[in-house]
C-alpha atoms as one frame of an Amber mdcrd trajectory, in Angstrom:
protein
   0.000   0.000   0.000   2.835   2.379   0.898   4.736   1.442  -2.274   1.626
   2.087  -4.336   1.217   5.544  -2.763   4.877   6.373  -3.420   4.515   5.196
  -7.004   1.486   7.469  -7.538   3.389  10.431  -6.093   6.315   9.742  -8.404
   4.004   9.605 -11.434   2.357  12.826 -10.314   5.723  14.542  -9.858   6.883
  13.446 -13.292   3.734  14.739 -14.997   4.011  18.103 -13.237   7.735  18.380
 -14.059   7.002  17.555 -17.686   4.365  20.290 -17.801   6.785  22.805 -16.261
   9.491  21.900 -18.779   7.148  22.327 -21.720   5.131  25.348 -20.554   7.097
  27.001 -17.745   6.201  30.588 -18.665   2.541  29.742 -19.264   2.336  27.917
 -15.931   3.871  30.907 -14.130   1.354  33.241 -15.760  -1.484  30.846 -14.866
  -0.417  30.795 -11.208  -0.228  34.597 -11.083  -3.613  34.910 -12.794  -5.078
  32.405 -10.348  -3.779  34.547  -7.503  -5.196  37.654  -9.185  -8.583  35.999
  -9.714  -8.751  34.803  -6.114  -7.706  38.223  -4.822 -10.154  40.102  -7.031
 -13.132  37.917  -6.138 -12.158  37.889  -2.455 -11.813  41.659  -2.220 -14.992
  42.226  -4.241 -16.777  39.824  -1.920 -15.670  41.705   1.212 -16.412  45.072
  -0.390 -19.870  43.989  -1.547 -20.775  42.700   1.914 -19.480  45.916   3.488
 -21.636  48.034   1.143 -24.723  45.897   1.805 -24.197  46.090   5.562 -23.853
  49.879   5.457 -27.107  50.074   3.511 -28.825  47.768   6.021 -27.575  49.829
   8.971 -28.786  52.979   7.212 -32.281  51.517   7.026 -32.141  50.726  10.733
 -31.590  54.420  11.469 -34.935  55.326   9.901 -37.022  52.207  10.520 -37.463
  49.827  13.480 -35.328  46.671  13.619 -38.362  44.395  14.028 -39.505  45.531
  10.575 -36.217  45.883   8.684 -34.267  42.776   9.731 -36.906  40.057   9.086
 -37.931  41.599   5.740 -34.343  42.007   4.560 -33.395  38.539   5.782 -36.309
  36.897   3.985 -35.780  38.932   0.826 -32.036  38.265   0.825 -32.634  34.536
   1.280 -35.197  34.523  -1.528 -33.023  36.390  -4.057 -29.843  34.500  -3.156
 -31.676  31.164  -3.246 -33.128  31.937  -6.674 -29.710  32.778  -8.094 -28.233
  29.554  -6.782 -31.080  27.242  -7.722 -31.499  28.545 -11.271 -27.890  29.257
 -12.258 -25.469  27.179 -10.143 -26.830  24.792  -7.481 -23.245  23.961  -6.467
 -22.838  27.539  -5.224 -24.886  26.714  -2.105 -23.152  26.181   1.219 -19.760
  27.190   2.518 -17.663  26.331  -0.541 -14.858  24.655   1.392 -16.577  21.266
   1.205 -17.027  21.619  -2.567 -13.312  22.097  -3.177 -12.421  19.329  -0.716
 -14.897  16.968  -2.403 -13.497  17.796  -5.850  -9.956  17.098  -4.661 -11.175
  13.769  -3.304 -12.329  12.864  -6.826 -16.044  13.465  -6.197 -18.292  14.687
  -9.017 -18.531  18.401  -8.194 -19.307  21.058 -10.845 -16.546  23.662 -11.203
 -16.009  26.743 -13.332 -16.348  30.505 -13.407 -20.133  30.345 -13.498 -20.178
  28.698 -10.069 -17.701  31.284  -8.753 -19.679  34.275 -10.084 -22.986  32.997
  -8.681 -21.239  32.309  -5.378 -19.922  35.875  -5.350 -23.241  37.610  -6.025
 -25.458  35.276  -3.975 -23.016  35.341  -1.052 -22.892  39.142  -0.983 -26.690
  39.297  -0.937 -27.145  36.610   1.740 -24.440  37.800   4.162 -25.158  41.462
   3.468 -28.831  41.041   4.373 -28.179  39.360   7.695 -26.972  35.756   7.423
 -24.222  35.572  10.114 -21.633  33.788   7.980 -18.161  34.714   6.725 -16.634
  35.396   3.304 -13.814  32.856   3.513 -15.738  29.728   2.430 -17.012  31.313
  -0.787 -13.529  32.771  -1.350 -12.072  29.246  -1.257 -14.624  28.045  -3.806
 -14.193  31.120  -6.010 -10.398  30.786  -5.914 -10.712  27.107  -6.787 -13.077
  27.942  -9.669 -10.609  30.431 -11.139  -7.827  27.859 -10.761  -9.943  25.207
 -12.487 -10.361  27.570 -15.442  -6.599  28.141 -15.578  -5.936  24.387 -15.488
  -8.417  23.852 -18.292  -6.762  26.611 -20.309  -3.385  24.898 -19.827  -4.863
  21.505 -20.712  -2.936  20.355 -17.656  -2.697  16.771 -16.374  -4.946  15.727
 -13.477  -2.112  15.866 -10.937  -1.420  19.521 -11.750  -5.139  20.389 -11.756
  -5.448  19.139  -8.197  -2.466  21.241  -7.112  -3.564  24.468  -8.789  -7.183
  24.126  -7.574  -5.989  23.588  -4.002  -3.640  26.549  -4.441  -6.579  28.628
  -5.690  -8.550  27.697  -2.575  -5.621  28.685  -0.376  -5.292  31.921  -2.364
  -8.900  32.725  -1.462  -8.056  32.362   2.239  -4.919  34.504   1.757  -6.900
  37.281   0.069  -9.727  37.323   2.637  -7.590  37.289   5.786  -4.474  38.998
   4.369  -2.788  35.783   5.494  -0.546  34.344   2.758   1.084  31.871   5.161
  -2.317  30.794   6.457  -3.620  30.290   2.918  -0.491  28.385   1.924  -0.640
  26.054   4.917  -4.396  25.568   4.509  -3.910  24.350   0.940  -1.243  21.907
   2.106  -2.722  20.865   5.461  -6.395  20.527   4.575  -6.863  20.434   0.810
  -3.859  18.513  -0.531  -2.376  16.682   2.464   0.959  16.855   0.679   4.392
  18.292   1.432   6.261  17.522  -1.788   8.747  20.326  -2.589   7.398  20.901
  -6.099   3.834  21.138  -4.815   4.901  23.525  -2.038   6.538  25.800  -4.608
   3.443  25.996  -6.827   1.130  26.638  -3.882   3.318  29.263  -2.255   3.581
  31.239  -5.518  -0.198  31.265  -5.892  -1.103  32.179  -2.309   1.532  34.875
  -1.894   0.638  36.391  -5.266  -3.028  36.460  -4.168  -2.108  38.371  -1.012
   0.015  40.808  -3.039  -2.745  41.339  -5.605  -5.248  41.869  -2.755  -3.038
  44.593  -1.253  -2.819  46.303  -4.641  -6.572  46.095  -5.262  -7.438  47.266
  -1.745  -5.063  50.168  -2.227  -7.505  51.451  -4.863 -10.029  52.271  -2.154
 -11.844  48.970  -1.738 -12.707  47.563   1.681  -9.774  46.365   3.804 -10.290
  44.011   6.741  -9.263  45.484  10.127  -6.036  44.566  11.876  -6.013  44.518
  15.674  -3.042  46.033  17.471  -2.702  44.695  21.003   0.059  44.489  23.564
   0.991  40.831  24.066   2.626  39.693  27.323   3.393  35.984  27.510   4.548
  34.582  30.854   5.560  30.974  31.653   2.549  30.727  33.985   0.282  31.379
  30.990   1.100  27.942  29.553  -1.170  26.218  32.078  -3.972  28.704  31.432
  -3.656  28.228  27.667  -3.825  24.443  27.982  -6.956  24.811  30.116  -8.431
  27.167  27.506  -7.621  24.659  24.743  -9.409  21.883  26.667 -12.539  24.002
  27.176 -12.624  25.160  23.562 -11.919  21.678  22.205 -15.046  20.418  23.944
 -17.213  23.412  22.934 -15.977  23.343  19.330 -16.891  19.667  18.954 -20.309
  20.476  20.409 -20.612  23.220  17.790 -19.653  20.817  14.986 -22.305  18.326
  16.099 -24.904  21.085  16.320 -24.188  22.452  12.827 -24.255  18.972  11.276
 -27.488  18.069  13.087 -29.104  21.310  11.897 -28.084  20.585   8.312 -29.457
  17.032   8.551 -32.765  18.303   9.954 -32.961  20.976   7.273 -32.377  18.387
   4.545 -35.155  16.255   6.017 -37.650  19.103   6.444 -37.053  21.060   3.240
 -35.603  18.442   0.874 -34.448  20.354  -2.254 -36.558  23.481  -1.654 -33.541
  25.773  -1.346 -35.375  29.050  -2.038 -38.042  28.365   0.564 -35.429  27.143
   3.053 -33.258  30.236   2.697 -36.232  32.620   2.778 -37.618  31.115   5.990
 -34.161  31.048   7.576 -33.590  34.698   6.664 -36.874  35.725   8.273 -36.166
  33.718  11.448 -32.641  35.137  11.712 -33.999  38.651  11.219 -36.565  38.153
  13.974 -33.922  36.805  16.369 -31.470  39.655  15.787 -34.212  42.303  15.932
 -34.941  41.174  19.510 -31.297  41.649  20.534 -29.445  44.859  21.490 -28.204
  47.190  18.758 -24.656  45.798  18.956 -25.934  42.566  17.367 -27.415  44.302
  14.332 -23.965  44.346  12.727 -22.519  40.876  13.252 -19.204  41.816  11.657
 -18.589  44.420  14.358 -19.004  41.830  17.098 -15.586  40.403  16.246 -14.102
  43.902  16.529 -15.734  44.333  19.938 -14.351  41.014  21.174 -10.893  41.336
  19.582 -10.069  44.730  21.091 -11.164  43.528  24.550 -14.112  45.907  24.944
 -16.611  43.174  25.838 -17.105  42.075  29.437 -17.630  38.403  30.282 -21.434
  38.700  30.128 -21.359  40.299  26.675 -18.848  37.720  25.462 -20.988  34.800
  26.652 -24.191  36.257  25.175 -22.395  36.775  21.865 -21.151  33.189  21.975
 -24.630  31.783  22.615 -26.251  33.925  19.907 -23.644  33.116  17.244 -23.511
  29.457  18.256 -27.180  28.939  17.434 -27.715  31.447  14.598 -24.682  30.438
  12.536 -25.854  26.824  12.729 -29.245  27.923  11.400 -27.607  29.996   8.655
 -25.358  27.087   7.614 -28.362  24.730   7.569 -30.190  27.075   5.200 -27.656
  26.427   2.430 -26.672  30.100   2.300 -23.353  30.770   0.524 -21.139  31.706
   3.435 -18.226  30.339   5.445 -17.796  29.254   9.048 -14.199  30.358   9.681
 -15.247  33.919  10.521 -17.946  32.826  13.010 -15.525  30.278  14.484 -12.943
  32.992  15.122 -15.530  35.142  16.881 -16.874  32.207  18.913 -13.374  31.319
  20.073 -12.615  34.944  20.894 -15.760  35.089  23.050 -14.681  32.058  25.101
 -11.146  33.419  25.384 -12.453  36.782  26.566 -14.819  35.266  29.128 -12.224
  32.810  30.491  -9.658  35.594  30.692 -12.056  37.680  32.794 -12.669  34.767
  35.169  -8.937  34.127  35.595  -8.464  37.789  36.452 -11.201  37.549  39.104
  -9.758  34.418  40.741  -6.014  35.051  40.404  -5.595  38.755  39.682  -3.604
  37.857  36.546  -4.765  39.065  33.121  -3.652  36.686  30.300  -3.434  39.098
  27.353  -3.156  36.251  24.842  -6.493  34.604  25.646  -8.721  36.288  23.042
  -6.580  35.488  19.992  -5.586  32.100  21.408  -9.288  31.324  21.751  -9.914
  32.368  18.158  -7.254  30.072  16.781  -8.178  27.203  19.105 -11.828  27.165
  18.007 -10.916  27.077  14.313  -8.313  24.392  15.011 -10.786  22.158  16.837
 -13.521  22.506  14.206 -11.383  22.241  11.079  -8.727  19.880  12.535  -6.057
  22.148  11.034  -4.073  23.548  13.999  -1.263  25.165  11.997  -3.650  26.903
   9.600  -5.739  28.109  12.553  -2.644  29.465  14.259  -1.647  31.581  11.265
  -5.192  32.791  10.575  -5.463  34.125  14.121  -1.934  35.543  13.852  -2.970
  37.443  10.700  -5.510  39.414  12.756  -2.826  40.978  14.923   0.501  40.416
  13.051   2.278  40.295  16.429   4.929  37.562  16.466   4.649  37.205  20.255
   1.199  35.651  19.828   2.525  32.636  17.883   3.647  30.542  20.872   0.385
  31.013  22.846  -1.562  30.266  19.665   0.369  27.058  19.064  -0.269  25.816
  22.620  -4.004  26.548  22.508  -4.500  25.282  18.938  -2.678  21.972  19.477
  -4.514  21.363  22.763  -7.990  22.044  21.340  -7.158  19.949  18.266  -6.166
  16.946  20.406  -9.217  17.282  22.665 -11.608  17.536  19.708 -10.080  14.456
  18.075 -10.930  12.417  21.164 -14.601  12.858  20.256 -14.297  12.600  16.474
 -11.319  12.266  14.140 -13.046  14.079  11.269 -13.354  17.829  10.820 -16.695
  19.542  10.377 -16.004  19.793   6.634 -15.243  16.083   6.250 -18.502  15.286
   8.023 -20.358  17.679   5.725 -18.884  15.915   2.685 -20.044  12.537   4.030
 -23.468  13.996   4.744 -23.802  15.397   1.223 -22.671  12.080  -0.266 -25.337
  10.258   1.749 -27.918  12.791   0.619 -27.013  12.316  -3.058 -27.131   8.527
  -2.671 -30.550   8.746  -1.027 -31.916  11.003  -3.776 -30.559   8.671  -6.453
 -32.309   5.716  -4.775 -35.569   7.667  -4.571 -35.243   8.590  -8.233 -34.706
   4.923  -9.195 -37.718   3.825  -7.117 -39.892   6.520  -8.714 -38.778   5.450
 -12.185 -39.683   1.837 -11.386 -43.073   2.796  -9.964 -44.041   4.907 -12.955
 -42.510   2.729 -15.669 -45.145   1.309 -18.091
């Protein structure tokens, strides 16, 4: 079995090397264009959401929340659902699972059409109140651009897998301004490979995406915030960080189970009625958020509130509870949005609350807890501790946070694996495969019943 795997890797390496020898310049251009495409779609996605959210907040100034939020949520779900159902059904959901499924040789539609529908439908859904993040769609959009480049090159299958994974990582790099995070994500989660040639191709794509994103954002488009915070890491903090990792590992696995159970229930209740499902979910989400304080009317600002340490333990816990349940509902609706952004905020909430409690009991304030919590929650849900570490690091760009992040991320990862070895995305892929198998069986039974 090991010899067979090595043999496949050798064949793959030879085919990629042959392509590079024959079309080196074209491959280089394709990688740079993939990075550009991922950066452009990622920045446009963030900018579009930002514009929609400003418009929604403007309406809330003149009209009551109980009227605006449910109507906008339902309307956003209806329009977004229509776009997906009629133009690209594969644009539903987070997008990460689609790229992962494609790389695992599943039959998943790819192409620019899917990426464009994902872009527009995602902006509408998230901008009108679905509490999801832009990173999942960015992964799918980056992968779609890469697929187009691979098709243009008429590249062998081995290279297509590499460039599509690199395109997904480029999407992460562009969204979070985290080229290292995007690079490691493509290797750690999408490809599961550390071959030198593969590393080179991926690193060119992800770092070019981050560079292109900086250039595009320099033209006045929306730029994600960066949090400057003083980091003090003491030896005594190691014990606190391990404790935090244990708590978050348990809560993150609970979150994974909740999201999956919500998606299973939604599939059972609504079947393939995506438009109706998203419309109802948008209305329910709007009603829930209209009953909450004004701070919750802009979900994106909740992360800012947590990250800068302006939320007390009560506010942090309320935010955690609200996002825990509403993001599961939003994911179950099939809305085009990612879970990384909510995961970061959820982890930051637990880190903030636990930090406050430690201060009460010991008088010590662990300044690393918020960002360590962010990384730990992503690590436990996605089972990618190194990627999670660098995504959380990208929010502050302070090198002193890396060691605390590593401790918390590894701990939460190990704790979560005790309950289940698979990430939330791997479980979603299995769930979707089961759903497709069930629908195929139903279709066969119907054909037999109605055959003359």
